[in-house]
MIBAKOL-631129 format. One record per atom (N, C-alpha, C): residue in three letters; x, y, z. Coordinates in steps of 0.2 Angstrom, whole numbers, plus 5000, padded with zeros to 4 digits. Atoms other than C-alpha are relative to their C-alpha. Layout:
ALAXYZ...
//
This chain:
UNK500250034994UNK502152845006UNK499850055005UNK500249954995UNK502053005016UNK499250024999UNK500749985001UNK500353035008UNK499549965004UNK500550044996UNK499552885017UNK500150015007UNK499949984993UNK500352925033UNK499650065003UNK500449944999UNK499653095033UNK499350005000UNK500750015000UNK497953045028UNK499849965006UNK500250054994UNK497952905042UNK500050045006UNK499949964994UNK498553035055UNK499450055000UNK500549955000UNK497253155049UNK499349975002UNK500650044998UNK495853025050UNK500049995008UNK499950024993UNK496452975068UNK499850075004UNK500149934997UNK496453165073UNK499350025000UNK500749985001UNK494753195066UNK499549965005UNK500450044996UNK493953045075UNK500150015008UNK499849984993UNK494853085092UNK499750075002UNK500249934999UNK494353265090UNK499250005001UNK500850015000UNK492453215087UNK499849975007UNK500150034993UNK492553105103UNK500150055005UNK499949954995UNK493253245113UNK499450055000UNK500649955000UNK491853365107UNK499449975003UNK500550044997UNK490553235111UNK500050005007UNK500050014993UNK491153205128UNK500050075004UNK500049934998UNK491453395131UNK499350035000UNK500749985000UNK489653425126UNK499649975005UNK500450044995UNK488953295137UNK500250025008UNK499849984994UNK489953355152UNK500050075001UNK500049935000UNK489753535148UNK500750035002UNK499349984999UNK491653555147UNK500250044994UNK499949965006UNK491953705135UNK500749994998UNK499350005001UNK493853685136UNK500149934996UNK499950075004UNK493753495130UNK499650014993UNK500349995006UNK492553545116UNK500450044995UNK499649955004UNK493753685110UNK500649954998UNK499450045001UNK495253555111UNK499849954994UNK500350045005UNK494153435101UNK499950034993UNK500149975006UNK493753555088UNK500650024996UNK499349995002UNK495553605086UNK500349944997UNK499750065003UNK496053425084UNK499749984994UNK500350025006UNK494753395071UNK500350044994UNK499849965005UNK495353545061UNK500749984998UNK499350025001UNK497153485063UNK500049934995UNK500150065004UNK496553315056UNK499850014993UNK500249985007UNK495753395041UNK500650034996UNK499449975004UNK497353495037UNK500549944998UNK499650055002UNK498353335038UNK499849964994UNK500350045006UNK497153245026UNK500150044993UNK499949965006UNK497353395014UNK500750004998UNK499350015002UNK499253385015UNK500249944997UNK499950065003UNK499253205012UNK499749994993UNK500349995007UNK498153234996UNK500550034996UNK499549965004UNK499353364990UNK500649964999UNK499450055001UNK500853244993UNK499849954995UNK500150055005UNK499953114982UNK500050034993UNK500049965007UNK499753244968UNK500750024998UNK499449975001UNK501453314970UNK500649955001UNK499550055000UNK502353154973UNK500550005006UNK499650004994UNK502953174991UNK500550065000UNK499549955000UNK503853334987UNK499950065005UNK500249954995UNK503053435001UNK500449995006
//
């Protein structure tokens, strides 16, 4: 079950991160762009962890 939760959180973080980057670029807010990129990376990592849990059977 944790596999799907991690993947869902990862997808949400990636989408929110991309939105922050887009807004930051439009408003020339470098801090918001940086936060968005960090959140995208976090989302990507969560998705990888979710995939690993799927393979290992939630033992992570």
